[in-house]
BAFI-810263 format. One record per residue: residue number from 1; y, x, z of N, C-alpha, C in turn. Coordinates in steps of 0.05 Angstrom, whole numbers, plus 32768, in hexadecimal, padded with zeros to 4 digits. Atoms other than C-alpha are relative to their C-alpha. Layout:
N
REC    i    ny    nx    nz   cay   cax   caz    cy    cx    cz
REC  NUM     Y     X     Z     Y     X     Z     Y     X     Z
...
***
This chain:
105
REC    i    ny    nx    nz   cay   cax   caz    cy    cx    cz
REC    1  801B  7FF7  7FFF  7ECC  811F  8114  7FF0  7FFB  7FE6
REC    2  8011  8006  8017  7E98  8125  80DE  7FE3  8004  800A
REC    3  801E  8000  7FFB  7E4D  811D  80DF  7FF4  8017  7FED
REC    4  800F  7FEB  800F  7E1B  8153  80CB  7FE3  7FFD  8003
REC    5  801F  8002  7FFD  7DD1  814D  80BD  7FF6  801B  7FFF
REC    6  8009  7FE4  7FFD  7DAB  818A  80D0  7FE3  8002  8005
REC    7  801E  7FFB  7FFF  7D64  81A3  80C8  7FFD  8017  8014
REC    8  8005  7FEB  7FEF  7D4B  81CC  8102  7FE3  8002  8005
REC    9  801D  7FFE  7FF9  7D06  81E8  8114  7FFC  7FF0  801A
REC   10  8004  800F  7FE7  7CE8  81BF  814A  8003  800F  8019
REC   11  7FFD  7FF1  7FEA  7CE8  81F6  817A  801D  8006  8008
REC   12  7FE5  7FFC  7FFC  7D31  8203  8173  800E  7FE6  800B
REC   13  7FF7  801C  7FF6  7D40  81B5  817C  7FFA  7FFD  801B
REC   14  8008  8003  7FE3  7D17  81B5  81BC  800E  8012  8011
REC   15  7FF3  7FEE  7FF0  7D37  81F2  81D7  801E  7FF6  8003
REC   16  7FE4  800B  7FFF  7D7D  81D3  81C8  8000  7FE7  8013
REC   17  7FFF  8018  7FF0  7D6B  8191  81E9  7FFA  8008  801E
REC   18  8005  7FF9  7FE6  7D50  81B6  8228  801A  8010  800D
REC   19  7FEB  7FF3  7FF8  7D8E  81E2  822C  8018  7FEE  8006
REC   20  7FEA  8015  7FFF  7DBE  81A7  8221  7FFA  7FF0  8019
REC   21  8007  800C  7FE8  7D99  8182  825A  8008  800F  8018
REC   22  7FF7  7FEE  7FEC  7DA1  81BE  8287  801D  8001  8005
REC   23  7FE3  7FFB  7FFC  7DE9  81C3  827A  8010  7FE7  8004
REC   24  7FF2  801A  7FFD  7DF6  8178  827D  8011  7FF8  7FED
REC   25  7FF1  8006  8016  7E10  8171  823A  7FED  7FF5  7FE9
REC   26  8010  8009  8016  7DF8  8150  81F9  7FF9  8016  7FEE
REC   27  8009  7FE9  8013  7DD4  8176  81C3  8018  8003  7FEC
REC   28  7FE9  7FFD  8010  7E0D  8166  8195  8016  8011  800B
REC   29  7FEC  7FF0  7FF5  7E3F  8185  81C6  7FF7  801D  8002
REC   30  8009  7FE6  7FFF  7E11  81C1  81CF  8002  800F  7FE5
REC   31  8000  7FF5  801A  7E0B  81CC  8184  801D  8006  7FF5
REC   32  7FE4  7FFC  8005  7E57  81C3  8179  800B  8018  800E
REC   33  7FF4  7FED  7FF0  7E66  81F1  81AF  7FF4  801D  7FF7
REC   34  800F  7FE9  800C  7E32  8225  8195  800E  800B  7FE6
REC   35  7FF5  7FFA  801C  7E4E  8220  814F  801C  800B  8002
REC   36  7FE4  7FF6  7FFC  7E96  8229  8168  8001  801C  800A
REC   37  8001  7FE4  7FF7  7E85  8268  818D  7FF6  8012  7FEC
REC   38  8008  7FED  8016  7E5F  8286  8152  8015  8004  7FEE
REC   39  7FEC  7FFF  8013  7E97  8276  8125  801A  8011  800A
REC   40  7FED  7FF0  7FF4  7ECA  8295  8155  7FF9  801E  8000
REC   41  8008  7FE6  8001  7EA2  82D3  815A  8000  800D  7FE5
REC   42  7FFD  7FF4  801B  7E9D  82DD  8110  801C  8003  7FF7
REC   43  7FE5  7FFD  8009  7EE5  82CD  8104  800E  801A  800E
REC   44  7FF5  7FEA  7FEF  7EF6  8301  813B  7FF9  801B  7FF1
REC   45  800A  7FE7  800E  7ECC  8337  8117  8011  8004  7FE7
REC   46  7FEF  7FFD  8019  7EF0  8328  80D5  801C  8006  8006
REC   47  7FE5  7FFA  7FFA  7F34  832A  80F6  8002  801F  8008
REC   48  7FFF  7FE7  7FF8  7F24  836C  8116  7FFB  8016  7FE9
REC   49  8002  7FEE  8016  7F0A  838B  80D7  8018  8002  7FEF
REC   50  7FE6  8000  800F  7F47  8376  80B4  8015  8012  800A
REC   51  7FEC  7FEE  7FF1  7F74  8396  80E9  7FF7  801E  7FFD
REC   52  8008  7FE4  8003  7F49  83D5  80E9  8006  800E  7FE6
REC   53  7FF9  7FF5  801A  7F53  83DE  809E  801E  8009  7FFF
REC   54  7FE3  7FF6  8000  7F9F  83E5  80AD  8005  8016  8012
REC   55  7FFC  7FEB  7FEC  7F95  8418  80E4  7FFF  801D  7FF0
REC   56  8002  7FE1  800B  7F9D  8466  80D7  7FFD  800E  8019
REC   57  800B  7FED  7FEC  7F7D  8499  8101  8016  8012  8009
REC   58  7FEA  7FF1  7FF7  7FBB  84C4  8101  8013  7FF2  8013
REC   59  7FF0  800F  7FEE  7FE3  848E  8120  7FF4  7FFC  801B
REC   60  800C  8006  7FE8  7FB0  8481  8153  8000  8019  8012
REC   61  8002  7FE6  7FF1  7FAA  84CC  8166  801C  8004  800B
REC   62  7FE3  7FFC  7FF9  7FF8  84CD  8169  8004  7FF1  801A
REC   63  7FFC  8013  7FEA  7FF7  8493  819A  7FF0  800B  801A
REC   64  8012  7FF7  7FE7  7FBE  84B0  81C6  800C  801A  8009
REC   65  7FF3  7FE8  7FF7  7FE5  84F3  81C7  8016  7FFA  8014
REC   66  7FEA  8007  7FEC  801B  84CF  81EF  7FF6  7FF9  801A
REC   67  800C  8009  7FE4  7FEC  84B8  8225  7FFC  8015  8012
REC   68  8007  7FE9  7FEF  7FEB  84E5  8262  7FE2  8003  8005
REC   69  801C  7FFA  7FFE  7FA9  8509  826B  7FFC  8002  8020
REC   70  8003  7FFF  7FE5  7F9F  84F4  82B3  7FE8  7FEE  8009
REC   71  8018  8010  7FF7  7F64  84D6  82DC  800A  7FE3  8004
REC   72  7FF7  801E  7FFC  7F65  848A  82E0  8003  7FF9  801E
REC   73  7FFA  8009  7FE5  7F7E  8468  831D  7FE4  7FF6  800C
REC   74  801B  8009  7FF4  7F44  8458  8350  7FF7  7FE4  7FF8
REC   75  8007  801A  8006  7F45  840F  833F  7FFA  7FFD  7FE1
REC   76  8006  8000  801D  7F3E  8420  82F2  7FE9  800F  7FF8
REC   77  8018  7FEF  8007  7F01  844C  82F5  7FE8  7FF1  7FFD
REC   78  801B  800B  8007  7EBC  843D  82DB  7FEE  8000  8018
REC   79  8016  7FFE  7FEB  7E89  8426  830E  7FEC  8016  7FFD
REC   80  8013  7FEA  8001  7E54  845A  831D  7FEA  7FF8  7FEF
REC   81  8018  800B  8010  7E1F  842B  82FC  8005  8006  7FE1
REC   82  7FFB  7FFF  801B  7E43  842F  82BA  8004  801C  7FF7
REC   83  7FFA  7FE4  8007  7E51  847A  82BC  7FE7  800D  7FF5
REC   84  801B  7FF4  800B  7E07  8486  82A8  7FFC  7FFB  7FE2
REC   85  7FFF  8005  801C  7E17  8468  8264  8013  8014  7FF3
REC   86  7FF0  7FEA  800A  7E2D  84A4  823B  8018  7FF5  7FEF
REC   87  7FE8  800A  800E  7E5A  8479  8210  8017  7FF7  8010
REC   88  7FEB  8007  7FEB  7E80  8463  824F  8007  8014  8012
REC   89  7FF9  7FEC  7FEC  7E84  84A5  8273  801D  8007  7FFD
REC   90  7FE4  7FF8  7FFF  7ECA  84BB  8287  8001  801A  7FEF
REC   91  7FFC  7FEA  800F  7EE5  84EF  8259  800A  8017  8010
REC   92  7FF6  7FE8  7FF1  7EF8  8535  826F  801D  8007  7FF6
REC   93  7FE6  7FF7  800C  7F38  8537  8246  7FFC  7FFE  7FE2
REC   94  8000  8000  801C  7F4B  8532  81FE  7FFD  801B  7FF4
REC   95  8002  7FE4  800C  7F3A  856D  81CF  801D  8006  7FF9
REC   96  7FE4  7FF8  8006  7F7A  8594  81CB  8009  8003  7FE4
REC   97  7FF9  7FFE  801F  7F78  85A1  817E  8009  7FE4  7FF8
REC   98  7FF9  8019  8009  7F7A  8556  8172  801C  7FF7  800C
REC   99  7FE6  8008  7FF2  7FB4  854A  81A5  8016  8010  7FF2
REC  100  7FE9  7FF0  800C  7FDE  8583  8187  8005  7FF8  7FE5
REC  101  7FFF  8009  801C  7FCE  856D  813F  8010  7FE5  8000
REC  102  7FF2  801B  8000  7FE5  8524  8150  801C  8004  8007
REC  103  7FE5  7FFE  7FF6  8024  853D  8174  8012  800C  7FEA
REC  104  7FF1  7FF1  8016  803A  8566  8136  800B  7FEB  7FEB
REC  105  7FFA  8011  8015  803B  8528  8109  8017  7FED  800A
***
C-alpha cells in the first residue's frame, strides 16, 4: 500500500464522508473503490478502441449475412417499454443489398 495526499473541495470531501458513512465504509475505501472503477472504465474504453481499429466492416457484414433473418425467441425480445427508444427498436430485416454484397466476398 502507498499513501497519497489529496486536495479536495470541501463540498466534495463532505459528500464523500456522507456517502462513506451511508455505505458503512471508510472514506479511504470509498475513494480507492471509486478510483478503481474509473480506471477500469477508462482502460475498457482504450481496449475497445484498440480492438475496433482492427475490425473491418466487410468482415462484419459477412458474419452478419450468415445469421438467419428470423424473429427473436419470446424470451429474447425487447420489453415494450424499451421499444419506444428508436435506437432499440426491432429491425424489420437487413437491407438486401448489403447482405448480397457481403455474401459475394
